[in-house]
PADO-93764 format. One record per residue (C-alpha): residue number from 1; residue in three letters; x, y, z. Coordinates in pm, 1 decimal. Each point is the difference from the previous one (the first is absolute). Layout:
BEGIN
+-----+------+----------+----------+----------+
: pos : code :       xx :       yy :       zz :
+-----+------+----------+----------+----------+
: NUM :  ALA :        X :        Y :        Z :
...
+-----+------+----------+----------+----------+
END
This chain:
BEGIN
+-----+------+----------+----------+----------+
: pos : code :       xx :       yy :       zz :
+-----+------+----------+----------+----------+
:   1 :  MET :     88.0 :   2295.1 :    495.2 :
:   2 :  THR :   -367.1 :     -9.1 :    -93.9 :
:   3 :  GLY :   -192.5 :    -56.1 :   -320.4 :
:   4 :  ARG :    -30.9 :   -251.3 :   -281.0 :
:   5 :  TYR :    252.9 :   -283.3 :    -33.4 :
:   6 :  VAL :     19.8 :   -212.1 :   -315.6 :
:   7 :  ALA :    191.1 :   -329.1 :     10.8 :
:   8 :  LEU :    121.6 :   -144.6 :   -329.8 :
:   9 :  GLY :    187.5 :   -317.7 :    -75.2 :
:  10 :  SER :     26.1 :   -374.2 :    -35.1 :
:  11 :  SER :    -53.9 :   -289.8 :    239.2 :
:  12 :  MET :    303.3 :    116.6 :    196.7 :
:  13 :  ALA :   -214.3 :    295.5 :    111.3 :
:  14 :  ALA :   -335.4 :   -179.3 :     -8.1 :
:  15 :  GLY :    104.6 :   -246.0 :    271.0 :
:  16 :  ALA :   -104.5 :   -288.9 :   -221.5 :
:  17 :  GLY :   -149.5 :   -292.4 :    186.9 :
:  18 :  LEU :      5.2 :    156.0 :    345.8 :
:  19 :  ALA :   -338.3 :    -17.0 :    174.7 :
:  20 :  PRO :   -235.1 :    171.9 :     20.4 :
:  21 :  ARG :    -66.4 :    106.6 :   -355.4 :
:  22 :  ALA :    -82.7 :    369.1 :    -36.4 :
:  23 :  SER :   -376.0 :     28.5 :    -34.9 :
:  24 :  GLY :   -150.8 :     80.8 :   -337.9 :
:  25 :  THR :    318.7 :    -71.3 :   -194.3 :
:  26 :  PRO :     38.3 :   -203.0 :   -321.0 :
:  27 :  PHE :     69.8 :   -364.5 :     79.4 :
:  28 :  LEU :    311.9 :    -14.6 :   -216.3 :
:  29 :  ALA :    146.8 :    311.4 :    162.5 :
:  30 :  PHE :     76.4 :   -210.8 :    309.6 :
:  31 :  ARG :     -1.4 :    325.9 :    196.5 :
:  32 :  SER :     33.1 :    -39.7 :    376.3 :
:  33 :  ALA :   -166.1 :    222.7 :    259.6 :
:  34 :  HIS :    331.5 :    -26.6 :    186.7 :
:  35 :  ASN :    231.9 :    102.9 :   -282.8 :
:  36 :  TYR :    238.2 :    289.2 :     53.0 :
:  37 :  PRO :   -231.2 :    259.6 :   -162.5 :
:  38 :  HIS :   -274.9 :    -81.8 :    251.7 :
:  39 :  LEU :    241.5 :      3.1 :    292.7 :
:  40 :  LEU :    154.0 :    325.2 :   -121.0 :
:  41 :  ALA :   -335.2 :    172.1 :    -48.9 :
:  42 :  GLU :   -108.9 :   -105.8 :    348.1 :
:  43 :  SER :    320.8 :    129.8 :    157.9 :
:  44 :  LEU :    -19.8 :    337.3 :   -174.5 :
:  45 :  GLY :   -378.6 :     46.3 :     -1.2 :
:  46 :  LEU :    -15.5 :     19.1 :   -379.1 :
:  47 :  ASP :   -291.0 :    -75.5 :   -232.8 :
:  48 :  LEU :    126.1 :   -305.3 :   -186.1 :
:  49 :  VAL :    -67.3 :    -85.5 :   -362.6 :
:  50 :  ASP :    176.1 :   -333.6 :    -46.9 :
:  51 :  VAL :     21.5 :   -126.1 :   -358.0 :
:  52 :  THR :    293.3 :   -238.9 :     46.0 :
:  53 :  TYR :    -50.4 :   -318.3 :   -199.4 :
:  54 :  ALA :    184.4 :   -331.9 :    -10.8 :
:  55 :  GLY :    202.9 :    -35.8 :   -317.1 :
:  56 :  ALA :    -21.6 :    368.4 :    -91.8 :
:  57 :  THR :    268.1 :    136.5 :   -229.3 :
:  58 :  THR :    101.2 :    356.8 :    -72.8 :
:  59 :  ALA :   -232.0 :    -20.1 :   -302.6 :
:  60 :  ASN :   -291.4 :    -86.0 :    231.8 :
:  61 :  VAL :     82.6 :    306.8 :    205.4 :
:  62 :  LEU :     17.4 :    226.5 :   -302.5 :
:  63 :  TYR :   -221.8 :   -109.7 :   -288.5 :
:  64 :  GLU :   -103.1 :   -367.0 :     -8.8 :
:  65 :  LYS :   -304.7 :   -154.9 :    160.6 :
:  66 :  GLN :     57.2 :   -299.5 :    224.5 :
:  67 :  ASN :   -274.7 :   -262.8 :     -2.7 :
:  68 :  GLY :   -246.2 :    273.3 :    -97.0 :
:  69 :  THR :    119.4 :    240.9 :    269.1 :
:  70 :  PRO :    103.5 :    343.6 :   -135.8 :
:  71 :  PRO :    363.0 :    113.8 :     17.5 :
:  72 :  GLN :     90.1 :     87.7 :    355.7 :
:  73 :  ILE :     73.4 :    368.3 :    -64.8 :
:  74 :  THR :   -361.3 :     60.0 :   -103.5 :
:  75 :  VAL :    -91.9 :     38.5 :    369.6 :
:  76 :  LEU :    217.7 :    310.7 :     32.0 :
:  77 :  ASN :   -184.8 :    333.0 :      3.7 :
:  78 :  GLY :    272.6 :    245.6 :    101.7 :
:  79 :  SER :   -110.9 :     32.3 :    362.6 :
:  80 :  GLU :    240.8 :   -263.3 :    132.8 :
:  81 :  SER :    235.5 :     83.4 :    283.3 :
:  82 :  LEU :    180.7 :   -335.7 :    -13.2 :
:  83 :  ILE :     64.5 :   -262.6 :   -269.2 :
:  84 :  THR :    198.9 :   -320.4 :     43.1 :
:  85 :  ALA :    112.0 :   -239.7 :   -272.1 :
:  86 :  THR :    164.2 :   -341.3 :     21.5 :
:  87 :  ILE :     22.2 :   -110.4 :   -360.6 :
:  88 :  GLY :    233.1 :   -153.6 :   -258.0 :
:  89 :  ASP :     46.5 :   -345.6 :    150.6 :
:  90 :  SER :   -264.5 :   -151.1 :   -228.2 :
:  91 :  ASP :    156.9 :    167.9 :   -305.1 :
:  92 :  VAL :    327.1 :   -184.9 :     59.0 :
:  93 :  GLY :   -146.8 :   -333.5 :    111.7 :
:  94 :  TYR :    165.3 :     12.6 :    341.6 :
:  95 :  VAL :   -242.4 :   -222.9 :    194.7 :
:  96 :  PRO :    -70.3 :   -235.4 :   -295.1 :
:  97 :  LEU :    376.5 :    -50.2 :    -31.5 :
:  98 :  LEU :     32.2 :   -109.3 :    362.3 :
:  99 :  THR :   -323.7 :   -199.1 :     -2.9 :
: 100 :  SER :    101.0 :   -194.7 :   -309.4 :
: 101 :  ALA :    338.2 :    -70.8 :    159.8 :
: 102 :  TYR :   -190.9 :   -225.3 :    242.1 :
: 103 :  LEU :   -120.1 :   -215.7 :   -288.9 :
: 104 :  PRO :    195.2 :   -307.7 :   -112.7 :
: 105 :  HIS :    271.2 :    107.0 :   -243.4 :
: 106 :  PRO :   -115.6 :   -244.1 :   -276.1 :
: 107 :  MET :   -321.5 :    202.3 :    -30.6 :
: 108 :  ARG :    204.5 :    259.5 :   -189.9 :
: 109 :  SER :     16.1 :   -250.4 :   -288.2 :
: 110 :  MET :   -377.5 :    -46.8 :    -22.7 :
: 111 :  PRO :   -196.7 :    140.7 :   -297.0 :
: 112 :  ILE :   -158.2 :    343.3 :     45.2 :
: 113 :  ILE :     62.3 :     41.2 :    373.5 :
: 114 :  GLY :    366.0 :    -87.1 :    -43.6 :
: 115 :  GLY :     59.8 :    296.0 :   -229.1 :
: 116 :  ARG :   -151.8 :    239.6 :    249.7 :
: 117 :  LEU :    206.0 :   -148.7 :    282.4 :
: 118 :  ARG :    321.7 :     18.7 :   -199.4 :
: 119 :  ASP :    -71.6 :    363.7 :    -80.1 :
: 120 :  LEU :    -48.5 :     80.4 :    369.5 :
: 121 :  HIS :    340.6 :   -150.4 :     78.7 :
: 122 :  ASP :    179.0 :    159.9 :   -295.0 :
: 123 :  GLY :    223.0 :    276.7 :    132.3 :
: 124 :  ASP :     -3.8 :    190.0 :   -328.4 :
: 125 :  ALA :   -380.8 :     -5.0 :     -8.4 :
: 126 :  ARG :    -17.1 :    127.5 :    358.3 :
: 127 :  ASN :    246.0 :    278.7 :    -84.4 :
: 128 :  ARG :   -211.9 :    107.5 :   -296.7 :
: 129 :  ALA :   -305.9 :     12.6 :    224.3 :
: 130 :  LEU :    192.2 :    198.8 :    259.6 :
: 131 :  ALA :    111.4 :    252.4 :   -262.9 :
: 132 :  LYS :   -362.1 :     51.2 :   -107.9 :
: 133 :  VAL :   -129.0 :     41.2 :    353.4 :
: 134 :  ALA :    255.5 :    272.2 :     70.9 :
: 135 :  GLU :   -170.6 :    230.7 :   -250.3 :
: 136 :  ALA :   -346.4 :   -118.6 :     99.7 :
: 137 :  LEU :     57.5 :     92.6 :    364.0 :
: 138 :  ILE :    105.7 :    349.1 :   -102.8 :
: 139 :  GLU :   -318.9 :     26.8 :   -205.6 :
: 140 :  VAL :   -200.5 :   -102.3 :    307.3 :
: 141 :  GLY :    163.9 :    267.0 :    215.0 :
: 142 :  SER :    -35.6 :    270.8 :   -263.3 :
: 143 :  THR :   -366.1 :    -80.6 :    -57.6 :
: 144 :  LEU :    -77.9 :     -1.1 :    370.8 :
: 145 :  ARG :    168.2 :    337.6 :     38.8 :
: 146 :  GLN :   -205.7 :    144.9 :   -284.5 :
: 147 :  LEU :   -329.6 :   -136.4 :    130.0 :
: 148 :  ALA :     60.0 :     75.6 :    368.4 :
: 149 :  PRO :    229.9 :    304.3 :     15.0 :
: 150 :  GLU :    -56.4 :     64.2 :    371.9 :
: 151 :  ALA :     47.7 :   -356.5 :    121.5 :
: 152 :  ARG :    299.5 :   -153.0 :    169.5 :
: 153 :  ILE :     80.5 :   -295.9 :   -220.6 :
: 154 :  PHE :    187.2 :   -297.7 :    142.8 :
: 155 :  PHE :    149.8 :   -283.7 :   -197.2 :
: 156 :  ILE :     38.3 :   -296.3 :    236.8 :
: 157 :  ASP :    224.5 :   -280.3 :   -119.3 :
: 158 :  CYS :    -58.5 :   -367.3 :     79.2 :
: 159 :  LEU :     89.9 :   -164.8 :    327.2 :
: 160 :  THR :    303.6 :   -227.7 :    -20.4 :
: 161 :  LEU :    -83.6 :   -360.7 :    -82.8 :
: 162 :  LEU :    342.9 :   -162.4 :    -35.1 :
: 163 :  PRO :    302.3 :    -27.4 :    231.7 :
: 164 :  ASP :    313.2 :    206.3 :    -59.2 :
: 165 :  ARG :    264.0 :   -110.9 :   -247.0 :
: 166 :  GLY :    192.5 :   -303.7 :    113.6 :
: 167 :  PHE :   -301.0 :   -159.6 :    169.7 :
: 168 :  ASP :   -221.2 :   -270.9 :   -143.8 :
: 169 :  ALA :   -380.2 :     -5.2 :    -10.8 :
: 170 :  PRO :    -89.2 :   -370.0 :    -18.2 :
: 171 :  PRO :   -150.1 :   -161.1 :   -195.7 :
: 172 :  LEU :     71.3 :    268.3 :   -260.5 :
: 173 :  SER :    315.7 :    -51.9 :   -206.1 :
: 174 :  ARG :    290.4 :    239.3 :     39.7 :
: 175 :  SER :    -43.0 :    122.0 :   -358.7 :
: 176 :  ASP :   -369.6 :     74.0 :     51.0 :
: 177 :  VAL :     71.1 :    181.5 :    326.4 :
: 178 :  ASP :    272.9 :    206.5 :   -164.0 :
: 179 :  LEU :   -231.7 :     98.2 :   -285.1 :
: 180 :  GLY :   -284.6 :     80.7 :    238.3 :
: 181 :  ARG :    227.9 :    215.3 :    210.8 :
: 182 :  HIS :    125.0 :    182.3 :   -311.1 :
: 183 :  VAL :   -357.6 :     71.4 :   -107.7 :
: 184 :  ALA :    -90.8 :    130.4 :    347.1 :
: 185 :  GLU :    308.0 :    221.0 :     31.7 :
: 186 :  THR :    -40.5 :    146.9 :   -348.4 :
: 187 :  LEU :   -370.0 :     65.6 :     54.3 :
: 188 :  GLU :     83.3 :    180.6 :    325.8 :
: 189 :  HIS :    250.3 :    215.9 :   -187.9 :
: 190 :  HIS :   -246.3 :     85.6 :   -277.2 :
: 191 :  THR :   -272.1 :     81.7 :    253.9 :
: 192 :  ALA :    228.3 :    243.2 :    181.5 :
: 193 :  GLU :    104.9 :    155.2 :   -331.2 :
: 194 :  ALA :   -362.4 :     48.9 :   -102.2 :
: 195 :  ALA :    -76.5 :    170.5 :    330.1 :
: 196 :  ALA :    300.1 :    228.4 :    -36.9 :
: 197 :  GLU :    -81.0 :     96.6 :   -357.5 :
: 198 :  THR :   -367.4 :     79.6 :     60.1 :
: 199 :  GLY :      5.5 :    205.6 :    320.0 :
: 200 :  SER :   -125.8 :   -295.7 :    201.5 :
: 201 :  GLU :    131.2 :   -156.4 :    319.0 :
: 202 :  ILE :    135.4 :   -349.4 :     56.8 :
: 203 :  VAL :    -68.6 :   -233.9 :    290.5 :
: 204 :  ARG :    271.2 :   -264.6 :      1.0 :
: 205 :  ALA :   -192.7 :   -297.0 :    133.0 :
: 206 :  GLY :    247.7 :   -237.3 :   -162.3 :
: 207 :  ALA :    297.3 :    144.0 :    185.5 :
: 208 :  ALA :   -191.3 :     12.7 :    328.6 :
: 209 :  SER :    -86.0 :   -369.2 :    -26.1 :
: 210 :  ARG :    336.9 :   -151.3 :    -93.4 :
: 211 :  SER :     18.5 :   -194.0 :    327.1 :
: 212 :  HIS :   -368.7 :    -93.1 :    -22.4 :
: 213 :  HIS :     11.3 :   -201.6 :   -322.6 :
: 214 :  ALA :   -221.1 :   -306.4 :    -38.8 :
: 215 :  TRP :    268.6 :   -239.4 :    127.6 :
: 216 :  SER :     82.3 :    206.7 :    311.1 :
: 217 :  SER :   -109.2 :    -67.2 :    358.5 :
: 218 :  ASP :   -226.4 :    308.0 :    -11.5 :
: 219 :  PRO :   -134.7 :     10.6 :   -356.1 :
: 220 :  TRP :   -206.8 :    281.6 :   -145.7 :
: 221 :  THR :    -68.8 :   -205.5 :   -312.2 :
: 222 :  THR :    -97.7 :   -358.3 :    -81.1 :
: 223 :  LYS :    187.2 :   -284.2 :   -165.6 :
: 224 :  GLY :   -132.7 :   -199.4 :   -290.1 :
: 225 :  ALA :   -283.5 :   -232.9 :     94.6 :
: 226 :  VAL :   -345.0 :   -115.4 :   -101.6 :
: 227 :  PRO :   -237.0 :    298.0 :     48.3 :
: 228 :  LEU :   -238.3 :    -49.5 :    293.1 :
: 229 :  PRO :   -323.8 :    195.4 :     58.4 :
: 230 :  GLY :     43.0 :    296.5 :    231.9 :
: 231 :  ARG :    378.9 :     -4.8 :    -17.0 :
: 232 :  PRO :    233.3 :    223.1 :   -201.7 :
: 233 :  PHE :     92.8 :   -120.9 :   -345.0 :
: 234 :  PRO :    338.8 :   -170.8 :    -39.7 :
: 235 :  PHE :    283.8 :    249.6 :    -47.1 :
: 236 :  HIS :   -209.7 :    287.7 :    130.4 :
: 237 :  PRO :    -10.7 :    223.4 :    309.2 :
: 238 :  ASN :   -140.2 :   -153.9 :    316.7 :
: 239 :  ALA :   -187.9 :    190.6 :    271.2 :
: 240 :  PRO :    314.0 :    121.8 :    184.1 :
: 241 :  GLY :    147.2 :    108.8 :   -332.6 :
: 242 :  LEU :   -304.4 :    202.9 :    -96.9 :
: 243 :  ARG :     -3.3 :    165.0 :    341.4 :
: 244 :  ALA :    370.6 :     79.9 :    -36.1 :
: 245 :  VAL :    -58.5 :    165.3 :   -338.2 :
: 246 :  ALA :   -284.6 :    207.9 :    142.4 :
: 247 :  ASP :    224.1 :    110.7 :    286.4 :
: 248 :  LEU :    278.5 :     95.1 :   -241.3 :
: 249 :  VAL :   -236.1 :    217.8 :   -200.3 :
: 250 :  VAL :   -151.8 :    161.4 :    310.8 :
: 251 :  ALA :    347.3 :     90.9 :    122.3 :
: 252 :  GLN :     86.5 :    162.7 :   -333.1 :
: 253 :  VAL :   -335.1 :    175.7 :    -40.4 :
: 254 :  CYS :     46.4 :    159.4 :    340.1 :
: 255 :  LYS :    318.8 :    167.2 :   -121.0 :
: 256 :  PRO :    -13.5 :    314.7 :   -216.2 :
: 257 :  ALA :     -3.0 :    -71.3 :   -370.9 :
: 258 :  PRO :    345.3 :     42.0 :   -161.7 :
: 259 :  SER :     53.8 :    331.5 :   -174.0 :
: 260 :  TRP :     10.4 :   -169.3 :   -340.3 :
: 261 :  ALA :   -327.4 :   -186.4 :     46.3 :
: 262 :  ARG :   -324.8 :    125.7 :   -156.7 :
: 263 :  GLN :    195.0 :    123.0 :   -298.1 :
: 264 :  SER :    -27.5 :   -141.5 :   -346.7 :
: 265 :  GLY :    297.8 :    -73.7 :   -218.2 :
: 266 :  ARG :    317.1 :   -197.1 :     57.3 :
: 267 :  HIS :    200.5 :     -4.0 :    321.6 :
: 268 :  THR :    320.2 :   -154.2 :    126.2 :
: 269 :  THR :    -94.2 :    -56.1 :    363.4 :
: 270 :  SER :   -164.6 :   -332.0 :     91.5 :
: 271 :  GLY :    -96.2 :     60.6 :    358.6 :
+-----+------+----------+----------+----------+
END
């Protein structure tokens, strides 16, 4: 494959915190020169346009500025041969949920911050956010297909952060782990559905990393911790994880596109 490659997404794609920072990028994007878009572009010899941004939501991809930066899709010009998107985690508060689970439980009773924390750990609130992101992800895929009709479009879900069911993730409580796992699994499902319904392809990074969760002996993601300069953010991909995602995408790009890809409209195959 040759040509223009546009990378869209949140901190899960940006490689937040991993040194070195990509040159000329907004400070708050926390975009690494060693994130999976950079590794992928290098492997395939593509011209990379990386607009991934820490904290980005589907709205920031489609129509909302983020810290003064235009919506991510504004970089598309129709000449793209490849587009990747890892998005939706910020919409549903996935990382904030796990990060706040590290805080002392009494903080959930504090004014102002307590309300936000309680909302993050409210299963009904997370389910409402998940229902909204399902439609938003389909809108992302449909819009990308309209703006870049000749591109291969890949939705890439998030690497696995938490152990399988039945295993603890200390010091997180069992209830917080169960809710976090539910959010991750549902987001994976919605991402695959969006790919299927918009003629896009799915790279199942979550499934590929089940045995490489943050508590494993060979993690592709980080546990909760105090952020340190030059190191990946807590509950984010580490360097081996970003390399693994790039390798997964390269392997899929090197295969012929499925017969249903590059077609608009709704589909029933999810790759």
